[in-house]
N, C-alpha and C positions, 0 to 999 in steps of 0.2 A: 672933980678931977674928970675922970674916965669913965664910960657906962660899963664896962666891962665886953662888950659887944662887939665882934671881931666884923671886918668886912671884906669881900674877897673882890677881886677884878680880874677880870681874863681879858689879855690881848691876845688877839688872834694873830698879830702882825708875827710875835714872837714868840706865841704859845706859851706867854710866862702868867702865871698864877702869882697875884701878889696878895697877901693879908696886913693889913693895917691893925696894929694895935703897939702903940709903943713904939719900940724901934723893933720891929722883926721883919726879916730879910726878906724878900722877894724869893718865890722856889718856882723853877720852872715845869713844865709840864711835859710828859713824853710827848714825842710827836704821834699824829693817829697810826701811819703805818711807816716800820721803817725798817731796812735792811742793811747792814753794816757786814762789810767783808775784810776781812785784814788776811794776809798772806803774809805769812812770820817763821821764822825758827826753822829752815833749811838743815836739813841733816843728811851725810853723804854715808852710805852705808856698804861695805865692801865684805863680799861673801866670794870666796876664792878669787877666779877670774873676774868676776860680773861685779860691778860698782856702781852705784846709782845715789841720786839725790833726790829725796823726798820734802814737801814744805808740809808746814801745818796751816790748813784753814779754820780760821775762827769766824764764826757768823754769830751776830747777835740780831734779833727781829722779834717783831709783836706780829707779824702777819698771818693770819691764821692757819693758809696752807702749811704752814713750816711747823711740824710739831715740836720742836725744840725752841725756845725760846736766845739759848745761847748753844752753840754746840762748838766740836771741834774735832776734825780728822784730819789726816793726813793723806797724800796724794802725789804721784812723781810727774815728771812729764807725760809719760805714755799716758798716765792716767786723762789730763787734759787734753791730749790728742784725741782719746775715745769721747771723752766730754763733747769736745765740740764736734766730732761727727756726728754725734746722737743729737745734738740741739740743730744741725742743719737738717737732719731727716724728719727730729722732732716738727719743728717750726720752719716749713719750707720758705715762708713769704717775709721772715725777718732774716736780714743781714748779719751773719756773726763774725766778729772782729775776729782776724789772725792772730793766731799764738805766736809768739814769739820763735825766731827760728830754731832750727837745731843747732847745736853747739857741738863742732868737731874736735877742736882745739884748745886746750886748757879748759875744758868744760867743769873740771875741777877746783880750779882757782877760784878764792876766796870771791874775786871782784865779778867774777863772770855768774857766780852763784848769785848773787846780790842783784846782778843786773837781769838776771832771768827773774827772782824773787818780783823784785819792784813789776817787771813788765806780764808776770802771770800776776798779779794783784790786781794789776789795770783792766786786762784781759776780763777777768773775773766782777769787779767795777762796773766795767761799762755792761757786760752782761745781766747782772744781775740789777740794773736799775733799768733796763728795758721793761715798759710794763706788762707786756706780752707776756715776757719771761717770767718775769717778776712772780705773778702769782698763776701764770698756765702754764708752768714748763716741770713736768714730775721728774725729769732727768736732772735737773736744776738743783731742786731740793736735796732729792737723794744723793748728787754729788758733793753739796758743800753741807750735808746734815750726815748721813749716812758711815759709819766708821766700817761696816762691813758691805761694801756697795757691791751689790752683785751684778755685776756687768750683764750676763746672760738674758736676766729679767729684762733690761730694757732695749733688747735689740727692736730696731722699729721696720 
């Protein structure tokens, strides 16, 4: 019957590693470099007369310049404004996309918050997908991975 030998085949186009021995299912290998960013779980906070919404940023990566393979931080819109400004200063030759506009009416309405969440996620995915920023931006790594981001240490 079978010799008990396993054979492994690697398909570079799908990054699929298949092992054949009787009815063994193929398994997928992790891509060489990946950076996945998700913006989720908006929370609105009220402190007296001040109210703001922050967003959870989840990062999954295997790129060596990132200290953590998986991280979660919370950022508010004003943090995104600071981040975009720092990116423009840090990487003058890279065209940084705009942030979604400020919201003045109904900004704590759930539909408005969800639209902003989606737009902030698109912004971060575009920024993080740029090769010069993905592996060469000190402020990007800190923004998506450091929960105690010290903005003063990144002034350029």
